[in-house]
MARKOL-427536 format. One record per residue (C-alpha): x, y, z. Coordinates in steps of 0.001 Angstrom, whole numbers. Each point is the difference from the previous one (the first is absolute). Example, Ala and Ser with C-alpha at 12.3 -4.5 7.8 and 13.67 -1.06 7.14 Angstrom:
2
12300	-4500	7800;
1370	3440	-660;
//
This chain:
988
-36089	-294	49498;
-1257	2197	2992;
2744	1152	2717;
-1223	1445	3589;
2498	2471	1089;
-72	1693	3343;
1521	3384	1245;
845	1153	3491;
-2942	2365	1221;
2453	2735	11;
546	129	-3684;
-1918	3005	-1662;
-3317	-398	-1096;
1110	1695	-3605;
2920	-2251	-304;
-1769	-3463	1168;
-2101	-2425	-1952;
-1534	-2711	1805;
-1011	-2463	-2792;
1417	-89	-3729;
20	-2730	-2447;
3016	-624	-2516;
198	-2219	-2545;
2795	-2475	-179;
1547	231	-3267;
3390	-1910	-759;
3013	2651	-937;
2089	-2794	-1003;
1493	-3073	958;
156	1622	3746;
-2925	1469	1508;
-1505	846	3529;
-1852	-2841	1986;
-3221	674	1204;
27	1806	3685;
-2139	-2341	2253;
-3153	2103	2230;
1441	1256	3654;
-994	-2516	2506;
-1121	2835	2422;
-4197	295	80;
-213	3175	1934;
-2564	2212	-1480;
962	3678	-1426;
-1982	2838	-659;
497	3111	-1949;
-2419	2735	-840;
418	2216	-3335;
378	2923	360;
1023	295	3633;
-1943	2957	368;
-2056	2736	-1917;
-1169	3401	-295;
-3369	-13	-1130;
-2134	3565	-1026;
-3526	-89	772;
-2290	-1531	-2387;
2745	-2063	-1767;
97	-3943	170;
2916	-1940	534;
896	-4122	451;
2668	-1515	2134;
1398	-3426	-583;
944	-2407	2593;
2344	-2639	-1268;
557	-3012	1841;
3409	-2656	-231;
-869	-3345	1367;
-3166	-1752	622;
-2842	1802	1541;
-3563	-879	820;
-1258	3220	679;
680	3615	-981;
-1854	3119	1625;
-253	3265	25;
-228	2651	3229;
-1042	3142	-101;
1597	2792	2395;
-2518	-693	2763;
970	-3525	121;
-2844	-1538	-1429;
-39	-2449	-2718;
-1239	1190	-3228;
-2778	-1834	-1469;
-604	-253	-3425;
-3176	1405	-501;
1498	3890	775;
-1242	1657	-2345;
2609	2691	261;
3159	-2485	818;
-81	-3126	-1442;
2381	-3290	403;
512	-2319	-2644;
1738	-3300	64;
1922	-142	-3473;
1724	-3469	454;
1571	-2119	2380;
2825	2238	690;
-1134	3801	-427;
-3450	2174	1439;
-1005	3423	-1456;
-1152	3042	2494;
-1798	2768	-2062;
-951	3100	1511;
-2950	1865	-2216;
-177	3579	-269;
1706	751	3227;
-1002	1888	2688;
2195	1730	3081;
-1725	-2864	1647;
1993	-2843	-1327;
3499	1034	1157;
2329	-2012	2147;
1577	-3176	30;
-1290	-2947	-1572;
1081	-3577	950;
379	-2991	-2166;
233	-3283	1845;
768	-3290	-1441;
-424	-3326	2022;
406	-3959	-463;
-1047	-1863	3167;
2403	1426	2637;
2332	2066	-2309;
-910	3418	-618;
1461	3069	-1687;
-866	3453	-183;
809	3461	-2335;
-1661	3366	369;
-321	3012	-2370;
-899	3511	991;
-2514	2065	-1713;
-35	3877	167;
-2989	1701	-1237;
728	3596	-1115;
-2830	2375	-1556;
997	728	-3794;
329	3841	-1031;
-3612	495	-867;
-1313	3520	-2083;
-3375	850	1436;
-485	3234	-2052;
1864	297	-2697;
-2189	1989	-3092;
1400	8	-3592;
-259	2325	-1764;
45	2702	2490;
-718	3557	-2088;
609	3338	1416;
-305	3288	-1599;
3012	1863	-1470;
1526	2646	2852;
-1871	-2036	2852;
1508	-1502	2802;
-215	-3655	-843;
-282	-2414	3078;
847	-3420	-1257;
-1428	-2827	1768;
1854	-3406	973;
-1651	-1543	3040;
2228	-2929	1105;
-367	-2454	2739;
2612	-2784	1343;
1480	-1826	3080;
2433	1363	684;
-1026	3184	-1049;
1621	955	-3861;
2112	2894	-778;
-1497	1925	-3242;
2057	1125	-2845;
-950	1897	-2910;
1801	-170	-3692;
-979	1629	-3094;
1387	-626	-3332;
2144	-2509	1269;
1613	2284	2568;
-460	327	4009;
-1923	3288	595;
2674	2125	2285;
-2082	2084	2534;
2543	1833	1000;
1371	969	-3357;
-3077	1286	-1161;
-2569	2137	2214;
-3113	-869	-2230;
19	-3476	1224;
-695	-1114	3506;
-637	-3896	1430;
-2722	705	2685;
-554	-1992	3035;
-2535	-2371	-1384;
2766	-912	-2891;
-2044	2123	-2784;
2057	2271	-2059;
-748	3806	-572;
1031	1835	-3095;
-751	3931	834;
-1054	1534	-3279;
-112	-3027	-2330;
1167	429	-3734;
-1339	-1444	-3131;
3492	-1701	-89;
-111	-1670	3559;
-2618	-2332	-1709;
911	-3552	-521;
372	-3170	1789;
1129	32	4063;
1376	-2869	1502;
-1107	-184	3722;
2201	-2558	1718;
-535	-1567	3602;
3001	-1618	1713;
338	-2066	3070;
3383	232	1342;
-300	-3234	2299;
-833	-2306	-2216;
1072	1673	-3263;
-3155	-148	-1812;
-890	2314	-2683;
-2886	740	-2286;
-1360	2963	-1837;
-2797	1688	-1895;
208	2020	-3049;
-2162	2954	221;
-741	2124	-3762;
-558	3552	1021;
-1952	2308	-2412;
-8	3633	-49;
-2595	1903	-1366;
575	3202	-1959;
-2869	2677	-359;
-980	602	-3499;
959	2337	-2598;
-2361	1036	-2979;
495	1777	-2933;
-2841	674	-2685;
1166	-1199	-3845;
-1874	3459	-774;
-1435	2649	2424;
-2447	1163	-2689;
-1879	-2059	-2570;
-2287	1243	-2953;
-2769	-2522	-982;
-2722	108	-2492;
-3555	-890	722;
-670	-3195	-2305;
-2424	-2286	-560;
1754	-3288	1492;
3202	1734	315;
2091	240	3068;
3004	1617	1874;
3102	-1028	2220;
845	1684	3055;
3290	-1521	1295;
2275	379	3103;
3081	-2139	918;
879	-732	3384;
2867	-1510	1619;
541	-1349	3896;
301	-3369	1769;
-1820	-1912	343;
-1499	755	-3642;
-2585	2755	678;
-3695	-205	-853;
-1465	2740	-2125;
-3632	1520	254;
-1660	2603	-1956;
-2277	2324	1575;
-2575	2681	-2071;
-1811	2705	2320;
1147	-1907	3012;
-1664	-3253	-1338;
2232	-2960	-477;
-346	-1333	-3589;
-343	-3741	-772;
-11	-2051	-3128;
-3311	-266	-1252;
-2116	1402	-3254;
1470	3454	522;
3321	-738	1048;
2778	-2884	-535;
3052	-480	2204;
3352	-2364	-637;
1514	-2160	2262;
1700	2463	2130;
-2166	2540	-215;
2599	2215	-1352;
-2062	632	-3221;
-4001	1611	-342;
-1728	-246	-3231;
-3344	2327	20;
-2100	-2061	-2350;
-2501	2110	-2250;
1403	3379	836;
-2291	2950	258;
249	3707	1045;
-950	-605	3252;
2663	-2618	471;
2322	3240	-43;
1739	898	3057;
3085	-1030	2680;
684	-3253	730;
1843	-1406	3023;
2645	-3080	23;
321	-1080	3454;
3187	-2668	543;
-52	-1887	3224;
1748	-2679	1499;
1066	-1087	3721;
2275	2680	513;
-2762	2901	-601;
-1543	1566	-3456;
1038	2994	-2313;
-2534	1683	-2556;
312	1653	-3138;
-2243	2235	-2175;
-1081	-383	-4116;
-2278	2505	-1537;
-2126	-1447	-2982;
-1179	2263	-2756;
-2942	-772	-2134;
-635	752	-3482;
-2759	-965	-2019;
563	-1607	-2960;
-3048	34	-3300;
-2921	-2042	1095;
-2725	-841	-1989;
-3636	977	1718;
-2486	-935	-2386;
-612	-2578	-2852;
-3369	-1006	-1733;
-536	-3254	-1750;
-1991	220	-3150;
-2578	-2328	-1871;
-532	746	-3861;
-1971	-1795	-2782;
2093	-1041	-3281;
-559	3355	-2412;
-1118	2484	2421;
1156	3232	-1183;
2432	417	2951;
646	-542	3797;
2556	1998	2687;
2192	-1473	2599;
1036	2397	2611;
2823	-20	2492;
719	2263	2692;
3289	424	2187;
1634	2219	3093;
3894	595	1290;
2127	2760	478;
1345	1241	-2696;
-3114	-527	-1864;
47	-3130	-2117;
-413	-531	-3889;
-1921	-2825	-1085;
374	-2482	-2981;
-2327	-2801	-1694;
1393	-3235	-1498;
-1709	-3043	-1357;
1775	-2975	-1203;
3695	1552	-163;
-1470	2951	-1710;
153	3369	1449;
-2881	2866	164;
2107	3116	968;
2863	1967	-919;
1286	121	3554;
-380	4253	36;
-1060	1133	3632;
-3696	1269	-130;
-760	3209	1866;
-3297	1671	700;
763	2782	-2403;
1210	-2296	-2626;
-1568	-3148	-210;
1944	-2906	-1987;
-1915	-1889	-2964;
1129	-3128	-2027;
-1752	-1280	-2927;
599	-3224	-1976;
596	-264	-3553;
-3296	-1263	-990;
-1627	2377	2324;
-1877	-2721	2039;
2276	539	3213;
464	3358	1452;
1142	785	3426;
-995	2993	2066;
2042	1430	3044;
-686	2309	2391;
2387	570	2874;
-969	-3262	2453;
-2820	-1254	-2455;
446	-2119	-3296;
-2353	-1500	-2148;
242	-2352	-3094;
-2731	123	-2584;
-405	-3120	-2221;
-2127	960	-3213;
-1481	-2896	-2329;
-67	-2815	2642;
1615	-3171	-1242;
-20	-3199	2254;
3915	56	-436;
-263	3086	2634;
-1096	-2479	2472;
2344	-574	2785;
2358	1881	2813;
1108	3540	-400;
2973	1133	2394;
-5	3688	987;
3238	1029	1537;
269	3356	1993;
3754	734	774;
2023	3143	1584;
3398	805	841;
-56	-2078	3249;
-1850	-3252	-1656;
-2701	-1481	-2124;
-3022	-1995	776;
-1987	-2543	-2621;
-3437	-1066	194;
-1960	-1970	-2549;
-3329	670	-1182;
-2620	-2400	-1924;
-1876	773	-2996;
-2368	-2686	-991;
-1339	-124	-3532;
-3380	-2366	-874;
-117	-1409	-3380;
-1083	-3123	-1818;
1938	-3367	-235;
2944	-540	-2101;
1019	-3212	-1353;
3689	-550	-386;
2107	-2969	-1044;
1271	-2379	-2637;
-2957	-1258	-2081;
1546	-2980	-1704;
1225	-3173	2358;
1627	-3094	-1427;
-382	-3395	1305;
-710	-3618	-1394;
-2435	-3109	1129;
573	-1137	3532;
1735	3281	716;
-1679	2332	2343;
646	4102	-842;
-1135	2973	1947;
-1943	2381	-2141;
561	3511	2407;
-2434	2972	-244;
1617	2615	2106;
-2747	2748	892;
566	3741	960;
-2963	1653	1115;
-1139	2374	3399;
-2021	-964	1455;
853	-4024	-510;
-1727	-1498	-2760;
-1559	-3862	-147;
1202	-2390	-2702;
-1914	-2330	-2002;
1648	-2648	-2560;
-2359	-972	-3089;
983	-2992	-2479;
-2101	14	-3181;
-2480	2696	1694;
-530	-2502	3174;
1064	1297	3211;
2960	-2256	1462;
-1233	-1555	3123;
1512	1032	3154;
45	-3537	1806;
3093	-1448	-1604;
-1639	-3106	-860;
1123	-146	-3797;
3297	113	-1633;
-150	3974	174;
795	1685	3407;
-140	3348	1457;
2464	1752	2415;
87	3513	1083;
1992	2501	1612;
-1220	3595	1065;
1355	1291	-3257;
78	-2767	-2545;
-2349	-3227	-1116;
1729	-3150	-846;
-1786	-2730	-2373;
1805	-3111	172;
-600	-2211	-3281;
572	-3595	119;
-508	-1056	-3971;
-1070	-3193	-221;
-1169	5	-3942;
690	2288	-2641;
-3328	1989	860;
1567	1185	3049;
1775	2506	-1847;
-1236	3178	-1615;
-1500	3477	1647;
-652	579	3457;
-1881	3392	896;
1011	1841	3454;
-2525	2840	1036;
298	2345	2638;
-2350	2233	1571;
-30	2522	3394;
-2599	3080	144;
1827	2371	-2207;
-289	-2658	-3414;
927	-3213	-1374;
2620	-1400	-2056;
442	-2964	-2189;
3456	-1591	-1761;
206	-3485	-1894;
2831	-2260	842;
958	-2878	-2302;
1610	-2991	1158;
1737	-1638	-2864;
1581	-3407	-293;
3555	163	209;
2542	-2225	-2540;
3421	-1247	389;
2896	2078	-1187;
1681	12	-3230;
3261	-929	-508;
2943	2183	780;
2322	941	-2758;
3749	-902	351;
2037	2595	-1328;
3531	-805	481;
2021	-2662	1387;
3273	129	1357;
1937	-3376	579;
2958	-838	1839;
1963	-3079	1094;
-2355	-1062	2729;
-2776	2440	50;
-2080	1822	-2488;
-1904	3338	717;
-3712	345	-1985;
-834	3131	-467;
-3838	337	-553;
-3012	2500	-440;
-3154	-685	2118;
-3407	-1483	-1806;
-1765	2017	-2098;
-3227	-873	2000;
29	-1091	3692;
-3363	-1518	-359;
-1742	2800	2145;
1696	-1235	3251;
3880	852	935;
2728	-2324	-996;
1131	-1881	2997;
3078	-2139	-1365;
2038	-706	-3054;
964	-3715	-1178;
3462	-387	-1575;
374	-3532	-1625;
3405	-1059	-1950;
1045	-3156	-1609;
2470	-1920	-1581;
-513	-880	-3733;
-2861	-2985	9;
31	-365	3655;
-2434	1146	2709;
-906	3536	1129;
1263	1440	3231;
-1981	2670	1539;
442	2499	3195;
-2578	2684	860;
990	3574	1227;
-2181	2341	1946;
-922	2587	-2216;
1009	3647	1334;
-685	3448	-1346;
3555	483	-1545;
443	-3758	-956;
1246	60	-3564;
3078	-2704	356;
273	-3287	1254;
3247	-1940	-38;
89	-3779	-603;
2970	-1876	2109;
1155	-3842	40;
518	104	-3765;
2737	-1827	-1582;
2603	1685	-1945;
210	217	-3685;
-2915	-1384	-518;
-3321	639	-2197;
-3182	609	1993;
-3445	1255	-681;
-2179	2264	2382;
-3342	1278	119;
-2231	1922	2005;
-3603	495	1536;
-1918	2254	2383;
-2445	-1240	2797;
-2980	1909	1707;
-2454	-1217	2481;
-2004	-1763	-2680;
2902	-2052	-1321;
2959	12	-2344;
-95	1379	-3497;
1721	-1407	-3050;
3898	-185	-329;
1780	2375	-2239;
1804	-1433	-2958;
3102	-2250	877;
3365	1980	-536;
3003	-2052	-406;
3485	1200	1343;
3319	-1530	742;
1824	95	3031;
3599	1321	-53;
3070	-2047	746;
1603	-595	3174;
1562	3689	974;
800	2046	2888;
-2592	1148	2330;
-2175	2545	-153;
1408	3077	2418;
-2134	-70	3439;
-2305	2933	1218;
1196	1633	3147;
-1809	1639	2776;
1989	1583	2935;
-1494	575	3585;
1657	2027	2487;
790	-1548	3208;
-519	942	3628;
3430	1320	556;
36	2304	-2903;
3555	-830	-1286;
-1533	-3695	-1140;
-1778	-1147	-3181;
-2077	-2937	-980;
71	-712	-3570;
-2489	-2396	-1656;
-131	-1121	-3175;
-2434	-1775	-2108;
1031	-2903	-2400;
-488	369	-3467;
261	-2455	-2942;
2686	-2494	999;
1304	-350	-3770;
-1110	-3516	-100;
2547	-1362	2888;
-784	465	3742;
1835	2831	1847;
3047	-1128	1405;
731	2644	2095;
-283	4274	266;
3002	2218	125;
-490	3223	2159;
2335	3104	-407;
-582	3623	1360;
2180	2921	589;
-246	3929	828;
-645	1835	-3161;
2657	2319	568;
2583	-2338	-85;
1785	-2438	-2276;
427	-2876	2044;
-2872	-2740	177;
-244	-2113	3259;
736	-3674	296;
-2539	-2015	-2187;
-2791	-1793	2227;
-774	-3525	-1454;
-4069	-785	944;
-1395	-3625	-599;
-2308	-541	-2695;
-3340	-113	2207;
986	3085	1615;
-2088	3286	-776;
1719	2926	1874;
3097	1181	1870;
671	2414	2992;
2607	2514	-508;
1446	1281	3301;
2201	2610	1325;
-218	2372	-2952;
1176	3559	369;
-2644	2584	752;
-1685	2463	-2219;
1678	-1769	-2873;
-1367	-856	-3644;
664	-3922	-960;
-194	-2094	-2815;
-799	-3544	621;
314	-2969	-3350;
-1245	-3377	-7;
546	-2769	-2617;
-1885	-3207	-40;
2442	-3076	-1280;
-1210	-3245	-1694;
2030	-2532	-1961;
298	2373	-3044;
1535	2994	1915;
-1098	3366	1553;
-3174	2141	-702;
6	3734	-285;
541	1656	3294;
-3009	1249	1809;
843	3478	959;
-1585	2035	3017;
999	3303	1622;
-468	1463	3627;
769	2387	2484;
744	-927	3360;
-1778	1958	2858;
2132	2882	1939;
1715	-932	2897;
-2173	466	3289;
1066	2784	2488;
1258	-566	3301;
-2667	-1179	2904;
-1403	2902	1335;
1587	1164	3247;
3213	-1990	-1006;
1365	3182	-2086;
1800	1092	3065;
2419	-2806	403;
2568	1583	-2410;
1359	-3394	-1170;
-1092	-1330	-3398;
-246	-3531	-637;
3402	-801	-1763;
1744	1969	3095;
-1584	-2401	2327;
943	-2866	-1800;
3564	1301	-476;
165	587	3997;
-1385	-3677	429;
3150	-1456	-2177;
2628	2250	1668;
-1075	-1450	3383;
-194	-3793	-1236;
3357	356	-1589;
1452	1676	3438;
-1730	-3034	1996;
1306	-2365	-2558;
3755	1184	383;
-131	-55	3714;
-1446	-3702	-56;
2825	-788	-2661;
2594	1523	2346;
-1365	-1975	3076;
17	-3063	-1792;
3513	406	-1180;
1414	735	3678;
-1825	-2325	2158;
-918	-3017	-2366;
2678	234	-2990;
-2867	241	-2978;
-1817	2411	-1941;
586	1753	-3041;
3686	1738	1402;
1138	-3441	889;
-1099	-1208	-3671;
2208	2769	-1229;
2667	-791	2355;
-65	-3952	-974;
-234	829	-3742;
2612	3141	-64;
2446	-868	2800;
-147	-3812	184;
-1073	52	3587;
-2733	-3267	750;
-2888	415	1885;
-1591	-2420	2461;
-2902	-684	-2387;
2018	-488	-3270;
-412	-3315	-373;
-3661	-764	1106;
-1301	-109	-3672;
2480	-2116	-1367;
-410	-2681	3384;
-3833	403	-1094;
934	-1215	-3665;
2190	-2782	1088;
3153	2164	-1351;
3365	881	1530;
684	3835	383;
3100	776	-2254;
1493	3232	-695;
925	1021	-3443;
3318	-1882	470;
-934	-3517	-1296;
2798	-1544	1371;
-1110	619	3466;
-481	-3335	1687;
-3020	-1283	2500;
5	567	3709;
-181	-3487	2057;
-335	263	3871;
1269	-3347	1886;
-811	-24	3801;
-42	-3099	2420;
-2578	-926	2039;
620	536	3961;
-835	-2478	2696;
-3862	-69	1162;
91	2318	3182;
-2561	554	2566;
-1359	3389	456;
-335	1883	3140;
-2959	-2109	1513;
2125	-3407	-670;
-2346	-803	-3054;
1338	-1566	-3150;
-1209	2113	-3173;
-2494	-1897	-1585;
213	-1490	-3547;
-705	3036	-2846;
-3150	-376	-1494;
-1768	2129	-2927;
-253	2939	2198;
3281	-123	1734;
2919	2267	-1201;
3313	-1719	-328;
1462	3332	1600;
-1066	2926	1668;
81	3076	-2578;
2598	2536	575;
-361	3687	-69;
2047	354	-3111;
-1167	-3062	-2039;
-1341	351	-3119;
-3701	-511	-403;
19	-3213	-1921;
-856	-3232	1426;
2640	-2698	-1776;
-257	-3865	-564;
2045	-2697	1402;
1786	-2534	-2586;
484	-3365	978;
3769	-1410	-891;
832	-3644	364;
2180	-814	3278;
2893	-1482	-1574;
755	3146	-1878;
-1224	2351	2675;
3624	1919	354;
2788	-854	-2844;
-2635	426	-2884;
-1425	3145	996;
3471	1223	912;
1487	-1056	-3127;
-2590	544	-2621;
-212	3590	365;
2288	2872	-873;
630	3292	1181;
-2328	2609	-1130;
899	3111	-2041;
110	3938	1035;
-3354	1489	1224;
-796	3366	-132;
2712	2625	1326;
-2460	1935	2341;
-209	-2959	2679;
2783	-520	2873;
1841	-3669	-171;
662	-2055	2857;
3733	-261	1448;
2008	-2171	2214;
-670	2112	2708;
-3808	23	-616;
-422	-3706	-1205;
-3605	-779	-838;
-2159	-1055	2856;
-2410	-3058	485;
-3546	1269	545;
-1347	-68	3655;
-3181	-563	-1229;
756	-3201	-1807;
1443	-1635	3000;
-3239	1037	1728;
-2140	-1834	-2082;
1916	-3282	157;
-1691	-3103	-512;
460	-3555	1210;
2393	-2338	-1586;
-1363	-2530	-2583;
2275	-2879	-1600;
-193	1465	-3699;
591	3314	-73;
1338	2732	-2288;
1922	3487	-286;
-2185	3247	-87;
960	1442	-2924;
-829	3639	-1376;
-252	-285	-3432;
-2594	3146	-444;
2559	1565	-2363;
758	-2916	-2152;
-1901	-587	-3375;
-1474	-3662	-460;
2518	-476	-2848;
2900	1265	1999;
-713	-2019	2885;
1551	-3352	-1388;
2657	1536	-2016;
1936	2681	1880;
1954	-191	3151;
-32	2649	2391;
1582	1026	3281;
-1551	-1765	3530;
292	3052	1912;
-2985	566	2377;
-278	3578	-391;
820	1274	-3441;
2155	-962	-3085;
3516	49	-297;
1786	1603	-3598;
2181	-3527	-1187;
1719	-654	-3118;
-1717	-2573	-2172;
1454	-3759	681;
-959	-1405	-3937;
1897	-3080	1150;
-2438	-876	2463;
-3331	-1140	-1650;
-3338	973	1066;
-1987	-2200	2347;
-3693	-784	853;
-1430	779	3294;
-1545	-3198	808;
-3705	-69	69;
-546	3763	-1741;
-2219	-343	-2874;
-2035	2447	-2051;
-2860	46	2413;
2064	189	3140;
-746	2883	2528;
2466	2719	115;
1288	1379	3153;
1182	3842	-83;
2653	1838	1752;
-1504	3817	1048;
3639	1455	319;
2822	400	-2255;
3522	1051	415;
1240	1136	-3728;
3234	1128	766;
3230	-2230	-1179;
2656	-704	3020;
2247	-1616	-2616;
299	-3667	1411;
899	-2670	-2438;
-1416	-3140	-790;
1978	-1980	2519;
-977	2785	2764;
-3485	-610	-634;
-173	-3832	-425;
1449	-156	3232;
-2192	2304	1550;
-2803	-1742	-1428;
1426	-3243	1572;
263	1816	3264;
-3793	858	8;
-1356	-3007	-1388;
-140	-1020	3680;
-2798	2809	602;
-2400	-1372	-2294;
-3588	344	1262;
-1978	-3109	-347;
-3710	-551	-289;
-2302	-3189	-245;
204	-1514	-3437;
-3990	-115	-235;
-1348	2474	-2696;
1391	3478	37;
-2129	2480	1858;
-1313	2861	-2748;
-2964	1628	1950;
1864	3275	176;
809	-451	3503;
3466	-1045	-105;
3360	1468	1224;
1210	3171	-1156;
3597	439	-394;
//
């Protein structure tokens, strides 16, 4: 339902609402009737906001709201002209029948003034105005960042600001305002700039240029990063460097420069700037100069120059160049096989005078003694065919009776105290072809074979193949084809018949001579049978040990076949790849206590050979499995180990599981045994001691029992050292852990003390309850959840029942009758001291609502002695929260009874006191028979009493009975429908 409400025009706009909607909801039997609309038809207009201050360039809108029927809603500019919808900067839009919006885009100073909203409907008219003020916001015209200055200069930090009214400039640094009257180094100039005299590196950082307009309260700021550049400092790592002229060698000149910003470093030599290229190389920052291929003329003074924005500094570095031994002359030689001699010569330079030695294929031909002009050095080999003669910087190697094996590369080495130089010299020997290679090749019909004719000759030789005196054609059109490499000629023969086997001739020819060799192509056979030497049976497997066949048939054996069977049954076989060291094969999957026979055969490329003679054996009975084979692998963390095992013979019964035990060798106690499932093949042992030797034992278990233990020993790694850079902490890991434990314990005690004094809970409260007998507010929560009463150790303690009357329905302050409680409506408001337990209500038949409750419960026994007891001067009081949550009266009601502390079995047999606040100790009345609370069954919900008064006041049975009858009139009633059990019911 919509209601129109009019307020007087003088009501402030901030507190006035022109139109609101309110949904009528029935609050009970009594509700407010709808308010009829006002008979007045006058038009009222309001503009929100009523005034606005806009900065230049901003966009704002104003809303004109009309109460009443308005046909036209128009806006008028400050000059009185009506604002048309097509205005680009000021636009008017009609939102609905009662509102219109004025929007000013990108405000300018010309837009200032009073705008008027006029609503018309026939002869009725109403208007409202809004005053718009345009201000120029603070604008930073020239505020460069960063701004750089040299250390020691007077720094003028620029911050140009404009605004209307003229803003006031305030400077801040490191969060604090700069006080120019306290530090003469600072001065704020008339143009707002900040002047720092003799700026330092410590003045570097972010400066806040803050502009304020006192008339409008406007404030804005800019952060300016000030950078202070520092003149470089330079230091040579070595002011004098010694280098050696070396072929391909280089030397390093380095200087380190500091400054801000980081200086760039350049090098000059003889006033010429050096750049990276073929001769010189510079690193990224230029601090290291590498001179390549150092020679004697590179000696001299080099200048290191460091520059940055603050200036430059220089440092001189001297380079001294020494000349190492260098080979200056070598001559390659050519000889013919069987010549008498050939000489190789090597000359070298260097300071000091170098010694020269020769080497060839790791053979040295010099004693290493330095030669001189007055005492030449001479070396002669044992066979007198190689002689070395050295004269100062010249050495000669004399080779006699030249053989083709002399050909190759010789190395001449010249060395002195500065270094050495190696250069190769080549000896070319011309000789007739020499044919090498295997002369017999095996194959079989249908399988191609390659006959290799490897030829060594210088110069190179041509190769020709012959078969039965006829040259093999080179067109590769028959079953015989030719292929060649620079040193080997291949003849591929595809045997089609027995006639393709036989002799093939390879002939090599060059200018030095001719050489021929016969090659035989022989037909291969299947291999002979291997011989079984020994057979070791187990329960479900057997190990066959054998010797290789006497004949492989000319081609390699590739597989072995093992076959086995029960007596009179078919053979079962399996093939195994032949390896170089294969002499044993294990047969698995056998039945225990059974006779088998086994045989073997070998297989080559041509086929399978004959089988060996069958050997009979009998597998063993079911027994314990064989010990597993163990392998270890250290994990990444170093003190953990992965132990793998390989299953052996299972003893004729499946493996059930594996048992793993391990211990350090220096102790006697084993770690707890680890059981691994039968399919597993590894276990990871972690958190081992560092640098400790361990022993691991793994046992396989089957139905018969345990195997022998597979044993493995290993040593863990040394404990890693501390992380570099962290050694200065001064605290070990144990100390840090100890500190953390102490801090945690202190915090735990503090939290427990807080819980004890504020909420009556925690560890201290638990101690007080168990040793002092003091009761806590949460002592009954667990029993309530389990549907049981909270009893003390005295089994004679009686249950507690609370009986309250239902007050008459009352109106609240607004005159509205309280509504009927639903699933989310609590019966009472919670009290601060109430226990955090939500009890349920128990329905009792009206006929037994009073007497049955009073007469069927007897007084409770003593409670813990630490709690106070009610007295006559301080009688128990009814909970005001219970009265505040009263509900309407219904025909069938029952008393609200607190049964939270009563066991289900006790509710039907033990009478208690009906006092509303707690138990009273009374003498038992044997003559009074127990009575049943009407309607209370095994599944009835319970009602709890959150407070107890365990002290006995000494009342007799008659006193209690009388008091119960008096309080029966105060029984609170609830509707007789299903009890509320959603957790939102009344709290005691």
